[in-house]
N, C-alpha and C positions, 0 to 999 in steps of 0.2 A: 562215527566215521573218523578216520585219521588217528585212532588211538594206537599207542605204542604196543608192540608185542614182545618187548624185551623179556617178559616173564615166561615166554614159551621156551622150553628146552630145545637146544639144537646141538648138533655135533659136526665137527670138521672132518670131511671125508674127501678122498680123491676119486672122482667119478670118471668113467670112460666117456669121452666126448660123443661117441656114437650112440650111447644109451640115453643121452639127454634129449628132451623134446620141449617145444614151446607150449605155452599155456593155450588151451582151446580158443579163448577169446583173442589172443595175440595172433594165432594162426588164421582164425576165421576172418578177421578184419584185415588180413594181409599187411600187418605192420612189419617194418624192417629197419635195419640199421643203415644210416646214410653212409655214403662213401667218405665224406669228410670226417665223420666220427671214427671210421675204421683207420683212415690215414693218420689222424691225430693219435689214436691209441697205438698204432703200429710204430710210431716214432719214439715211443717210450721204451721199446725193446722188451727186455725181461721184466721191467717194472710194470708193464701193462697187466700182468697176472699176479701182482702183489696182493690185491684184494680178492677174496673168493667170491664166486657168484652164489646167489641164493636160490635154492631149489626145495621142492617138497619131498616127502618120503617116497613118492612114486616117480621122482626125477623130473618133475615139471619145473621148468625155469621160471622164476619169479622176477629176479633182478640180475642184470649182468649180461644182457643179450649181446652187447657190443664185444665183450670179452669172449663170449661163446663163439660168435661168428669169426673173430680173429683166430681163435684156436683151431676152428674147423678149416679155415683157409690155409693156415700154416701146417696143417697135418698133425697137430698134437694128438697124442693118444689119450691123455688124462688131463683133468683140470681140477683145481682146488675148489670145493663147494662147502657151503653151510647148509645143512639139511634140517628143515623144520617139519614138524608134524602138524599140518594145517588142514582145515576143512576147505571145501570148495569156495565158500563165501570169503573166508579169511584169505585164501590164496588170491582171489580176485581183488580184494581190497589192497593187499600188499602190491600187486601188479600195478594197480592204479596209482598208488603212491610213488612207485618208481618212475612213472611216466610224467615227471614234473617238468614245468616249462624251462627250468634251469638246465635241463639236459637236452634242450633243443626239440622237444616233442611238441607237435602242434595241438592246439585246442581241439581240433576236430578228432584227432586220434584219442585224446583223453575222454571226450564225450562218448565216443563209440564204446570204449571199455566200460564207462560208467553206466551206459544204458543196459549192459548185461547184468548190472547189479540191481536193476529196477525190480525184477520179480522178488528178490529177497526183501527189499524195502517195503513193497506192497504187502507181502505176507506178514511182516512185522507190524505194519499199520493196522491190518485187520485183526491181528492178535491183540493189539492194544485196545481196539474197539470192543472186542468180545469181553476183555477183562473189565473195561470201564462200563459196559452195558449191564453187567451183573449188579451194579450198585445204583442204576438209574431206572426210571420208568421206560416202558417200551416206546412211548411217544417222544422221548427225549434222546433216543439213541443217535449218536453221531454217525455221519456218513463217511465213506472213504475219502479223505481229503487229498485230492490229486495234487493240489498246490504244495502241500507239505512234502510229498514225495519228490516233486519236481525241485523244490528248494534244496532238499538233501542231495539230489543228484547234482545240482549246480554247485553246491558247496564242495562236493567231493571232487569235481573236475576243475574247480577254480574259474568258472564262467558264470554268466548271468542265467537266470531261469529262462529268459527269452531265447538264449542261444541253444538251450536244450531242445526247445520246441522246433527251432530252425533246423537243427541237425536231423531230427526225426523226419521232418518234411523233405529234406534233401536226400535222405536215404531212399525215399520212395520215388523221387522225381528227377534227380540230377543225372546228367550224362556220366558214364563211367570215367571218361577222361577228366571231368571236373572233380570227381571224387578223388582221383589220384592227385590232382592239383591241390586239393584241400589238405591232403595228408602231407604233401611236400611243401606246404606254406607258400604256394604260388598264387593263391587267391584267398581273400578273406571269406569267412562264413557268411557274413551279411551280404556281400556282393553276389556270391553264388546263390544265396537265398532269393535275391531279387529276380533271378532268371528262372525260378522254379516252375512258373506257369507257362513258360515257352516250350515249344517242341524241342526235343533233345538236340536236333541238328541246329536249331536256332540258338540254343544254349551254348553249343560248341562255337558257333560263329561269334557270339558276344564275348565268350572267354578269349578267343584268339584276338579279337579286336582290342580287348582290354589289356592283355599281356603284351601285345606287339607295340601298342602306343606307349605303354609304361616303359618297356625296354628301350624303344627308340628315343624317347625323351631323355632317359638316363644316359644313353650313349652320346647323344648330341650335347648334353650339358657337360659331360666329361671332356669331349673334344674341344668345346668352346672354352672351357676353363683353362685348358693348356695354352690356348692363344692369349687369353687374358693374363695368365701367369707369366708368360715370357716377357711381354711388354704391355704397358698401359695403353689404352686406346689412343691417347694423344701421341705416344711414342711410336705406335704401330703405323699410324697414318698421319704423318706430319703434313700440313697444308703446303701446296706448291704454288708457284706463280700461275701455272695452268688453271688451278682451282680459283685463284684470285681474279683472273681475267676471262674466265669462261663465259661470262655474260656480256663482255665488252668487245671481244674480237670475233669477227665472222667465222674465222677458221682458227682453231686452236693448234698452234705449232707444237709438235711433240717435245721440242727442246725445253719448253717451259715447265714440263712435268719433272725435269731433273733438278730444278732449283727450288729449294725449300726456303720458306720465309717464316720469320717469327716476329711477333709484335712486342715492342718494348714501350714502357710508359715514361716518355720524356717529352718536354714541350717542343713545338716547332714542326713544320712540314718538311722533314728531311728523311730521305731514304738512304740507309746504310747498306752497302753491298760489298761482298768479298771480292777479291781479285779473280778467283776461279769462276765465280758466278758472272762477273763482268766479261771475262774472256769467253764464256759460253754464249752470252748474249751477243757479243760482237761477231761470233762465228755464224750467227743467223743471216748476216748480210750475204755471205757467199754460199750459204747452205741451201741447196735446191734439191736435186735428186739424191745427193749423198745423205740427206737426212733420213732416207728410207732404207738404207742398208744397215748391216748389222752393227757397225761401229758408231751409230748416231748417238748424240747425247740422250740420256734417259733410257738407253737399252739396258736390260737386265744383265748383271755381271755373268750369269750362267750362259747367256746367249753369246756374249763377247768371247768368253773362254772356249765354248764349243766350236764356234766358227774359226777362231784362231788356231785351235788344235787341228781341225780338219785341213786347213790351208797349210799348216806346217808339217803334217804327217808325211813321212817318207821323203823328206827334203833335208838338206844340210842344216836347216834351222833347228833340228832336234839332234844334231850330231850323227856320228856313224861309227860302226866297227869295221875295221879293215881285216879281211881274210885273204890268205894267199896260198897258192900251191907252187909247185916248181915252175909252172908256165903262165899262171894267171893270177890276177888280183881282183878282188870284189869288195865293193862298199855295200854294207847293209845298214841302211838309214834307220834312225829311230822312229818308232811309231807312237801315235798319240794315245792309243788305247781308249778312245772316246766311244761311247755307245752311239754317238751321232755320226761317226765316221763310217762310210760304206765299206772300206777295207777292213778296218779293225773290228767293226761291228759284226761282220759275217763270221770271223774266226771266234769272237766271243760268244756268238750264238751257238756254235757247235760245242764249245766247252760247257756252256750253260745247260744245253740239252742233256749231256752226259751226266751232269751232276743231279739234275732233276729226275732223270730216269732211275737213278739209284736211291733217291730220297723217298719217292712215292711207292707205296705197295702196289702189287699187281692185282688190282680189283677193278670192277667196272666203274666208270665215271659218267657224269652228265655235265654238259656245258650250258651255262645260262648267260644271257646278255641283258644288261639293264640299260635302257636309254632314258632320255628326258626331253621335254620340249625345247625347241631352239631358243625360246625367250630366256632360258636360264644359262645358255652357253656363255653369253657375254659376262654374266655375273661371275661365273667360275673362272673365266679367262682373266678377269681383272683381279680377282681375289684368289690367288693361287694357293694360299694357305688353306682355304676352304676346299679347293680342288683335291688336296691331299687327304681330306677327311672322307671323300666318297667311298674308297674301298672299305673302310670300317663300317660305314652306314650300310652298304650293300651286303657285306658279309653278315652284319648283325641282323638284317632282315631275314636272310635265309636261315641262319642259325636259330633265331627265335621261332620262326614259323615251324621248322622241323621239330624242335624241342617241344613246342607247345602242342603241336598236332600229334606227334608220335612218341615223344619222350626219348629221342635219339640224338646223338652227337656225331657230326660228320667231319671229314677233312675238307677244308675250304681254301682255295688259292684264288686270289683276285689280281687281275692285270688291268690297271686303269689305262684308258686309251683316249687320246684327244684329237685324232684326225680321222677323216674319211678318205674316200678315194680321190676327192678333189683337193685335198690338203687343207680344207677349211676346218676351223676349230669345232669339234663335236665331242663333248665330254660324254663318255659312256664306259661301262665296265664289262670285261669278259671274265667269267667266273667258272672255275672248275670245282665240282663237289663230288664226293664219293657217293656211289649208288647204294652203298651199305653204310649203316650207322651203328654206333656203339651204344648198346643199352647197358648203362652202368648198374641198373638194378638186377639185371639177369646175367651180366658179365659175358655177353656174346654179341656178335655182329648180326644185325637184322637188316634185310633189304628195305630201303626206304620206299614206301608206297608212292602212288602217283602224286606229283607236285601240282598244286593248283596255281595256274598262271594268274588268274584274276586276283586271288588273295595276295600273291606276291606283288602284283602291280599296285594294289591299294596300299600295302605296307611300304613299298619303295617310294611311292608318291608322297605319302605322309611323312616319311623319314626325311626326304630332301627338303620339302617345304618347311617342316618344323625346324630343321637345322638352320635354314636361312633366316627364319624369323628370330630364332634365338641369337644368331650372330648379329643381327641388326640391333636387338635389344642390348647386347653386350658391347656394342660399338666396335666390332672387329670386322665390319664389312663396309666396303666403299661402293658408292653408287652415285651417279649424277642425278638420279631421280629424287623427287621429294619423298618424304616418309609415306605420305598417302599414295603417291603414284607407285612406289615400290611395292607396298602391300597389295595394291590393286593388280599389279603385274603378277605377283605370286598367286593371288586368287584365280586369275585368268588361267595361269599355267596348271594349277591344281584341278580346275574344273574341265580341262581338256584332256580326256583319257587317251585320245589318239596319239598324243605325244609321249605317253609312258608305255613303251612297248617292251614286252618281255619275250625273249626268244629262248626256247628250250631245245636242246640237241642231245640225243642219246649217243654216247661215244663208246665205241667198243673198247678202246684202249687209251691209256694216258698219252701215248706217243702222238696221237692225232692232235690233241689239244696243245701239247707242248710245242710241236712244230708250228702250229698256228700262232700261239702266243709269242713265240720267239721272234716273230717278225716285228712285234711291237716293243719287246723288252730290250733287245740288244742290237737293233738296227735302226737306221734313220727312217723318217716317214716315207721316203720314196726310194725305190731301188734304182740301180744304175741303168737297167735296161729300159726304164720308163723315161729317162732323159733323152730326148731325140736331138735337140739342138740348143746350144747355149752360146749367146752372143752378148755384147755390151748393152744391147737394147732390150733383150728379153730372153725368156726360156720357153722352149717348146717341149711339152712332155705329155705322156699318156695318163689321162685321168680315168677313174673308174666310176661308171654310172651304176650304182648299186641297185637302183629301182629297175632300170632296164637291163641290167646285167650285161653292159656293153663297155668297151674300151673306147674312149673319146680322145681325139687329138686336141690338146688345149695349149694356148699360148698366154703367157703372162709377162708384163714388164719386169725387168730384173729386180727393181726395188720391191715390187709387190710379191714376187716369188720368194725373195729372201725374207720378207715380213711373214709370209705364210709359214715358212720353215721355222722361223724364230719362235713362233707361238707354241711350238711343240717341244721346245727344249725344257726339260724338267728343272725345277729348282734344285740347288745343291743339297745333298744329303737326303733326297727324296727317293725312296726305293721304287724301282720299276715293277716290282711284284711284291705282294703282301700275303701273309699266311694267317689264317684264322681257324677257329674250331679246334679239332684235334691236331692241326698243324701249327697252331699258334706257338711262338717260342716258349711261353710259360708252361704250356700243356704238353709240348712235344716230348720233353724229357721224361714225363710221367707216363705217357701213353704209347710211346714208340715200342717199348719192350712188350707191353701188353698186346698191342696189335700184331706184333710178330708171332707171339705165342698163339693167339686166336686164329690167325691166318695160316699158321704153320709155315711161315716164310722166314728164312734166316735174315737177320738184319744186315743189310749190305753196308760196307764201309764207304765213306765219302771218297770218290775218285780223286787221285792226286792230280794237281794241275800240271799239265804238260808244259815243257819248255817250248820256246819259239821254234827250235829245229824239229822237235818231236811232233808238235802239233801240225806243222806243215807236211811232214812226212806221213802222218796218219790220215789227215783229212784231205790233203791235196795230192798225195802220191808223189811228192818230189822232195829231194834232199837239197836244201839251199847251200850246203857246204860241199857239194860235189861239182867240180868244174866241168867244162865242155868236153874234156878228155877223159872224164871219169875218175879223176884223181881227187883225193881227200884234201880239203883246204883247212888251214889252221889259222887261229887268231893271231893277229900281229899287234894291233894297237887300237885305241879308241880316240876319236877326235871329238872335242867338245862342241856343243851347239854354236852356230854362227850368229844367233840372234838372242835377244833378251827373253824370248818365250820360254817359260818353264811350266812344268805340269804342277798345278796346285792341288 
């Protein structure tokens, strides 16, 4: 085994690509060249075909399947070959040698090829016995040593003798999807072998559980590592006076959470305090109801900025442009362009819808909603950096399940959502996935079969709880509970399946989902029509009872209403919509053209962003620069803002 065949004469020939064919063992075991191998080879350009491929005299390919596949995809007519005159056994041996681990071939593939060599080895063993038996008594004739043949098979494939036996057993008992996973290095031979006695459906369930948990843990570790890399745990969560006095004060004033303290090692019972911190503490004496509004100490900067922007929108605080005609003058005040603004948000929604319509291909889609128990809402509300991880976890669950179950890749768009009909904090995800998936092995789009809600629920539940446990371990999660109490709460949430609800919705077109998602992406949590009455004492608005599917008249004190709205202001630089799967930024450039070809849909250019005047004319049917007499108005001058507010 493994002997060199350099002594065999060969000749360099140019063969027609259409006349070449794969070795019978290569074809029978459905071996193939991975997409990553083809991509790497294609990047070499003309150098990819510098080395000839190895073929037999009957044009059977022995080595160089990656170059052959690339030539076939590129439509080449001929390819350079080294032609050897080999027997069937020698051809198989050379094929096995070419499938070495350094070329990314799995051990399972090599064993499958080596098992085709077993008849030749057994025949050689029996021939040796016949020769040896001629010189011995009949009572001392050796038997066919199975172990010797198995050891030779193991040596040829570079695995242990036990692995040879395991592969033989898997070939007769493993689920077809698990066999594909073994070829693609998605599962080890030993782990698949431990499932061999289970019914095939149970084997598939165990495989899905193993792959999903492994993939979920990897995703969580990657996300947690980003938080750890940005700041150390002590920098990420510096202790505050609120933490120091949490067990001493009956009611914890929110202002204390805005003052950070640090311990220094010097003698004496002295407290050192900065002037700014002292000013903040003095303000507590007159701070009553005002501590509950948006500008209270300790409020997130994003909340302050969003509320200030909305209050300044359309006022002299943002300056204005003066337009005039022969008979009239008009001031056009500056706009805040905040997604939290009811006026600017609606215009931004219409522009966003047009862009997304052009970006997504015209294929069927499905909508999925991921929820979680209310015990976890407070954790994500306080740890907003972990809230930003939920889209990646949710998309990872769907992508892994579809790839594990069907071997397909889909388009995934995730819209994180934090409020319900009553404006209370309620973290959940709205997800759009394509009903068709890309099979990279076959190079075509295949409809995704039925999605299992129960399987998705279990994977989603495991992903969220695992992520929180890893965050605690890495010290990037804040909680008032003790470590024991926190883990007990996670266990309680995990064991309550009723809180982990998965909604599936068949969507005829992408427009339906985009219009629905736009209400959360580019507009504030509550529409103008739902605000019935606003006074200095409180706000009366229409709340939505999702369970009863009713509209309920609700009243909240002004500070409480503002606090409800403030909880839904996203952190700065956090996207309101995330893309994964075939829509992921890293994959989009590589797959967008392929999808257009497969769907026979021309790739649409990104719509140009309309100007202020053009957007009002298109979406609202009015030209802001036409006066009451129908005359055209022209620009005169610009006035600077009258306040210190600036858009950061």
